[in-house]
C-alpha positions in Angstrom: 114.9 134.9 204.6 116.1 131.4 203.8 112.9 130.6 201.8 113.4 133.8 199.8 116.9 132.8 198.9 115.9 129.4 197.8 113.1 130.8 195.7 115.5 133.2 194.0 117.9 130.3 193.3 115.1 128.4 191.7 114.2 131.3 189.5 117.7 131.6 188.2 118.1 127.9 187.5 114.8 127.5 185.6 114.1 129.2 182.3 111.0 131.3 182.2 108.2 130.1 179.9 108.0 132.0 176.6 105.4 134.6 176.2 103.0 134.5 173.3 104.2 136.7 170.5 107.8 136.8 171.7 109.9 136.5 168.6 112.9 135.3 170.6 110.8 132.3 171.7 110.3 131.3 168.1 114.1 130.8 167.5 115.4 127.2 167.8 117.4 126.4 170.9 121.1 125.7 170.3 120.9 122.7 172.6 117.6 121.3 171.3 118.1 118.5 168.7 116.2 118.9 165.5 113.6 116.2 164.9 113.7 116.6 161.1 116.8 117.1 159.1 115.8 119.9 156.8 118.0 121.4 154.1 119.1 124.9 154.6 116.7 127.5 153.2 117.6 129.0 149.8 117.3 132.7 149.8 115.5 134.0 146.6 114.5 137.4 145.5 110.7 137.9 145.4 110.8 138.3 141.6 112.4 134.9 141.0 110.3 132.1 139.8 112.2 128.9 139.2 109.6 126.2 139.0 110.0 124.0 136.0 113.2 125.7 134.9 116.9 125.3 135.5 118.6 127.8 137.8 121.5 130.0 136.9 123.8 127.8 138.9 122.6 124.7 137.0 123.1 126.4 133.8 126.4 128.1 134.3 128.4 125.5 136.3 131.1 123.4 134.7 133.5 123.7 131.8 130.7 122.8 129.3 128.4 125.6 130.4 128.3 127.1 126.9 126.5 124.1 125.6 123.8 124.3 128.3 123.4 128.0 128.8 119.9 129.2 128.5 121.2 132.6 127.8 124.1 131.7 125.6 122.4 133.1 122.5 120.6 136.1 123.9 122.7 137.7 126.5 124.7 140.1 124.3 121.6 141.9 123.3 121.0 145.4 124.5 118.1 144.1 126.5 120.2 141.3 128.0 119.1 137.8 128.8 118.5 135.8 131.9 118.0 132.1 132.8 114.4 131.1 133.2 112.9 132.6 136.3 115.6 135.3 136.6 115.1 139.0 136.0 117.3 140.8 133.5 119.8 142.9 135.5 118.5 146.3 136.5 115.4 145.8 134.4 113.7 143.7 137.1 110.7 141.8 135.9 111.6 141.8 132.2 110.5 138.3 130.8 113.0 135.8 129.5 112.9 135.1 125.8 113.0 131.3 125.4 112.4 130.5 121.7 113.0 132.0 118.3 112.2 131.2 114.6 115.3 130.3 112.7 116.3 130.2 109.0 119.4 128.2 108.7 122.2 129.1 106.3 123.2 125.9 104.5 125.1 127.0 101.3 128.6 125.5 101.6 130.2 128.4 99.9 128.7 130.9 102.4 129.7 128.7 105.3 133.3 128.3 103.9 133.4 132.1 103.6 132.3 132.5 107.3 135.1 130.1 108.3 137.7 132.1 106.4 136.6 135.3 108.0 136.8 133.7 111.5 140.3 132.3 110.8 141.4 135.8 109.7 140.1 137.4 112.9 141.4 134.7 115.3 144.8 134.2 113.7 146.6 136.9 115.6 144.1 137.4 118.4 143.9 135.9 121.9 142.5 132.3 122.1 139.3 133.6 123.6 138.3 135.1 120.3 137.8 131.5 119.0 135.2 131.1 121.6 133.3 134.1 120.2 133.0 132.4 116.7 129.6 130.9 115.8 130.1 127.3 114.8 129.5 126.4 111.1 126.4 124.3 112.0 124.8 127.2 113.9 125.0 130.0 111.3 121.4 131.2 110.8 119.1 134.2 110.6 116.8 134.9 113.6 113.2 136.0 113.1 110.6 136.3 115.9 112.2 135.9 119.3 109.6 135.0 121.9 108.8 133.8 125.5 106.9 130.5 125.4 106.6 129.4 129.0 104.0 126.6 128.5 103.0 124.0 125.9 99.8 125.9 125.2 101.8 129.0 124.5 104.1 127.0 122.3 101.2 125.7 120.2 99.9 129.3 119.8 103.3 130.2 118.5 103.3 127.3 116.0 99.9 128.4 114.8 101.1 131.9 114.4 104.0 130.8 112.4 101.8 128.8 110.1 99.4 131.6 109.5 102.1 134.2 108.9 104.2 132.0 106.7 101.2 131.0 104.5 100.2 134.7 104.2 103.8 135.6 103.1 104.0 132.8 100.5 100.6 133.7 99.1 101.8 137.2 98.7 104.9 136.0 97.0 102.8 133.9 94.5 105.1 131.0 94.4 108.3 133.2 94.8 109.2 131.5 98.0 111.9 132.9 100.3 115.5 133.2 99.0 118.6 134.2 101.0 121.3 136.2 99.2 124.1 137.3 101.5 126.2 140.2 100.1 129.0 141.4 102.4 130.2 141.7 106.0 128.5 144.1 108.4 128.7 144.9 112.1 126.9 145.7 115.2 128.7 146.6 118.5 130.5 143.4 119.4 129.0 141.5 116.5 130.3 140.6 113.0 127.7 139.3 110.6 126.7 138.8 107.0 124.3 141.3 105.4 121.5 140.2 103.1 120.8 142.0 99.8 117.9 144.4 99.6 115.4 141.9 98.0 116.1 139.3 100.8 115.8 142.0 103.5 112.5 143.4 102.1 110.9 139.9 102.1 112.2 139.1 105.6 111.1 142.4 106.9 107.6 141.7 105.6 107.8 138.2 107.1 108.8 139.7 110.5 105.8 142.1 110.3 103.4 139.3 109.7 104.9 137.1 112.4 104.8 140.0 114.9 101.2 140.7 114.2 100.2 137.0 114.6 102.4 136.4 117.7 101.5 139.4 119.7 97.8 138.9 118.8 98.0 135.6 120.7 99.3 137.3 123.9 102.8 136.0 123.3 105.6 138.1 124.7 108.0 139.0 122.0 111.3 141.0 121.7 110.3 144.6 121.1 111.4 145.8 117.7 109.7 147.7 114.9 109.6 145.9 111.5 111.2 148.9 109.9 114.2 148.5 112.2 114.5 144.7 111.7 117.9 144.0 110.0 118.1 140.4 108.7 121.6 139.1 109.2 123.6 135.9 109.9 126.0 136.3 112.8 129.6 135.1 112.4 131.3 136.3 115.6 129.8 137.5 118.9 132.1 139.1 121.5 129.5 138.4 124.3 129.7 134.7 123.5 133.4 134.8 124.3 132.8 136.7 127.5 130.6 134.0 128.8 133.4 131.5 128.4 136.1 133.7 130.0 136.5 131.1 132.8 138.5 129.0 130.5 141.2 131.7 130.5 142.6 132.3 134.0 144.6 135.3 132.9 141.4 137.0 131.8 139.0 135.7 134.4 139.5 138.4 136.9 140.2 141.2 134.5 137.1 142.0 132.4 138.7 145.0 130.8 141.5 142.9 129.3 138.9 140.3 128.3 136.9 142.9 126.4 140.1 144.2 124.8 141.0 140.6 123.7 137.5 140.3 122.2 137.5 143.5 120.3 136.6 142.7 116.7 138.7 144.4 114.0 137.1 146.8 111.6 135.6 145.4 108.4 138.2 147.3 106.3 141.0 145.7 108.3 139.5 142.2 107.9 139.0 142.7 104.1 142.6 144.0 103.8 143.9 140.9 105.5 141.7 138.6 103.5 143.0 140.1 100.2 141.5 138.2 97.3 139.3 136.2 99.6 137.5 139.3 100.9 134.6 138.9 98.4 131.9 136.4 99.1 131.9 135.3 95.4 129.2 133.9 93.1 126.5 131.2 93.7 126.1 132.1 97.3 122.3 132.3 97.3 119.9 129.6 98.4 116.2 128.9 98.6 114.8 128.5 102.1 113.3 125.0 102.4 112.1 125.3 106.0 111.7 127.5 109.1 112.3 126.1 112.6 111.0 127.0 116.0 114.1 126.6 118.2 114.4 126.5 122.0 117.2 128.4 123.8 116.6 126.5 127.1 116.8 122.9 126.0 119.8 120.7 125.2 121.2 121.3 121.7 120.9 118.7 119.0 123.7 116.3 118.1 124.8 118.5 115.2 125.3 121.4 117.6 122.3 123.4 116.5 119.6 124.5 118.9 116.8 122.1 120.0 114.1 122.3 117.3 110.6 122.1 118.7 108.8 122.5 115.3 109.7 122.4 111.7 107.6 124.0 108.9 108.6 122.9 105.4 108.0 125.5 102.7 107.9 123.2 99.7 104.4 121.9 100.7 101.0 123.6 101.0 100.5 125.0 104.5 97.0 124.2 105.9 95.5 126.8 108.1 92.2 126.2 109.8 89.9 128.5 111.7 90.9 126.8 115.0 94.6 127.8 114.3 93.5 131.5 114.3 92.2 131.2 117.8 94.3 131.7 120.9 94.7 128.7 123.1 96.7 129.9 126.2 95.2 132.4 128.6 96.8 135.9 128.7 99.9 136.3 130.9 99.3 137.7 134.4 99.5 141.4 134.6 102.8 142.7 136.1 102.5 144.4 139.5 102.9 148.2 139.4 106.3 149.5 140.6 107.1 152.6 142.3 108.5 155.0 139.8 111.7 156.9 140.1 111.7 160.6 140.6 111.7 162.5 137.2 115.2 163.8 137.8 116.6 160.3 138.5 114.7 158.9 135.4 116.3 161.6 133.2 119.8 160.9 134.6 119.4 157.2 134.0 118.2 157.8 130.4 121.0 160.2 129.6 123.6 157.7 130.9 122.1 154.9 128.8 122.1 157.1 125.7 125.7 158.1 126.3 126.7 154.4 126.8 124.9 153.5 123.6 126.7 156.2 121.6 130.1 155.2 123.1 129.4 151.6 122.1 128.6 152.5 118.5 131.7 154.7 118.2 134.0 152.1 119.8 132.7 149.0 118.1 131.4 150.4 114.8 128.0 149.8 113.2 124.5 150.3 114.4 123.3 148.9 117.7 121.8 145.5 117.4 118.4 144.7 118.9 118.9 141.1 119.6 121.6 138.5 118.8 120.3 134.9 118.7 
């Protein structure tokens, strides 16, 4: 009996050896010291790929987040934006757009007019409205908006721009590209300058050529038909102000009030308030001297404009070789198939999206905008 009691005591005082496959045995002991100080694991969604890119936290932290944000110029689009490696909201797996082709507006009279319009809108508005105004040095027209995730892909885009631009200029037979703004226009949450019909026709053709060349090189591009492309220069973007709401404690926790504070007046109200300054005036056209491939994920230039990865001057002959017509980068990997929603759920989601789109148009005025860069 005494031996049995001793044996029982020993069993209670000594831990049993772990069995193979026992998950509990794989857990670290609370009393066992760690031989290596490892940083805590960071939980990530399976769809996130952050190698070589800044994370959302890196981009959005600090008071100067608006100057570093990778999504600062794409997020107010219907498609939405996301930092590199992030998915876009509910549309998981949608690729990030990283670059775009820009045509800068440089005519001083046009830029002065943009400033007068911004002053008119912000005069009696909340201070956050000033954050929604596009800076003078950043006023431009956006053309092809793309995802260029590697240097090879970037070179493919540059070659595509050269080929498309040369083809357009050859068609124009020395006519070049001219910008002629006409009047104010609007998309939901966006106030912009419209272009006249001649400018719009040329830029729509340019967009068509760019789209053909870019997509032909396996480059992912913002989806839009050339017939739906509306060339414009953005003046005020409500979503830009929303991204800077942290500067205003009274609005930070109340998005409804923030949206109200960022509601852009109607064009008629703006023109009435401007009075004699409502018209753009004469001598507001300009010849386009260059197009620039800009990055939305790199530090901005000293003048406040986007980082420019490539500049193509239009006053010189553009040399296009056979090699430039070939694709350098391999095709992007195929996206994994996802389980589809039941037909009823798909229809409900589609109806909800269409209703929201209609409400946005009715409340904000104007047609929905494909992409605001």
